[in-house]
N, C-alpha and C positions, 0 to 999 in steps of 0.2 A: 349265285350263291351256293353255297353247299345245303344238298337237300336237310340235312341231319341238324344244321343250323336252325335252319327255318322251322322245322318241327319241334325242336327244342325249345325255340322262341314261342311257339305256338302254344305248346304243352305249359310251360311256366306262365303264360299270360292267363291263362284257363284256372289254372290252380289259384293265382293270386287272385283275380275275378270273382272267384268261387269262395275265396276263402274270405276275402272281403263283405261279400252278402250274406254268409253265414255270421260273421261276426256283428254286421249290421243288424241282420234280423234277432241277435241275442240281447241287444242294447235296450234299456227302459226306454218307453216310449219318452219324447222329447214335446209332447204337447199338454202336459198337466194332467189333471184328473179329470174325468169325465163326472157331468152332472146330470142327472136325470131331470128333465124340464115335468115341474108338477102345475096342474092349471090353476091351483088354488094359491100359489105363492104371487105375493104381490111387491115387488119393490117400489118405493117411492123415495125419489132424490129430487129434492126440490131445487138444488143449485149444482149444476154440472159444468159451470165454467167460473173460474176467478181469477184475477190479477192481483198482483203484490206491487205493482206499480216500480220506481228506480230503486235498485239496491247495490251499494256499493259492492266491489269484488272481493273486498276482505270485509263485509257487513256480516259474515255469519248466516247460518242456514235461515230458510225460509220455512214456515211451517204453516199449513193452510188444512183445513178439515173441511169434510164434505158428509152431511149427514145421509143416511140411510134408514127408512124405516121400512119395517115389515106390515103393512096393511092387509095381508091375505090372511088364510085361515089354517095354513102349516108353516113352519120353519123354513124361513127363507135360506138357501145354502147359496154361500159365495166361494167363490175357488180361482185359481189361476190368475193372482194378481200381478201386475206388473206395469213398468213404466216404459216411457219412449226411448230415456236415455240413462246413463249410469250415474249421472249427479243427480238424480231423482229416485226416492224411493217410498215405499207406499206400504201401510198396513191396516189392518182392521182391528178397532178397539169396540167391544160388545160387552154388556155384562158379566159374560161367561169369560171372558180374558182377554188378551192382546194378541193378534195373530206375528209370525214372525216379520220381520220387513222384507220386502221384495223390490228387485229393482229389474232393470232391462236384461232379457235373455234367461231370467230364473224361472226353472218350473219345479213343481214339487206336488206332493200329494195331500198339500195341508188343505182342509175344508173348513170354512167356519161357517156358523149359523146365528140369525136373529130369529128369536121365537115371535111369534105373533103377537103385536100390538107393542112389541119392544123395537129400540132403535139402537143403530150405531154408528161408529165414525170410520170414516176412511180418512187416515192421516197422511197426508205428503208432505216430505221433506225434500226441500231442493238446496243444494249444495251451490252457491254461486261463484266459489272459487274452483270449484272441481277441475274444470278445465283450463284455469291459470287465464292469462291476460288475451288469449284467444277466444274466450268465451265471452268476451262484451259484448254488448248490444241486446238487441231484441230477443226474447226467448218464447220458444211455447213448448211444453211437455205435457204428452198423453199419459193419461193414467188409465189401464184398463181392467176390466175383471168380468168373472161371468157370474150368471146367478142360474137358479132354476125357475123364475119367473119366466114365462112363454114370451111376454112382452117386454122383458130386459133380459134378454140371454146374454148379450154382449154390451158392457156397460162401458161408456168412455167419458173421463171426465178431463177435464183440460185447465191447465196452469200457465198464465204469460203474464211476462213483466219484460224488465230491461235491466241489465247488468251494466253498472257505469263503474 
């Protein structure tokens, strides 16, 4: 092989690799928003798993809510909400308002709070028609979010059922 050709390939490869690394460092973080752990924040979540039974493929969306109560002395912060599938969305409803809807792979800088002694609802919507006929059968979806409660940093909720 020609020595100049090999040197050219090495130089171009180094430039492409260096440019890619530079671009990656300039992109926003994909991990969502950081939450500072607070020892006095306490999340109480009585039900972490729910079933919706059988639902027809064209039976419309299934909606379930999970209660979250702040039994701590400081505001409970909730962020980085997401789901295990694009067929499922999640949002937080509190006295102060309603969060955006989040699904799989969505990250944002949004943070919600629940005041001490207050409660909120994590609303989950499953669309049985999202996957079409290939989505028939048993399903299990995970809903995740983070809190500033050191005993409930990463909360996981489940929704199970069967699409018929």
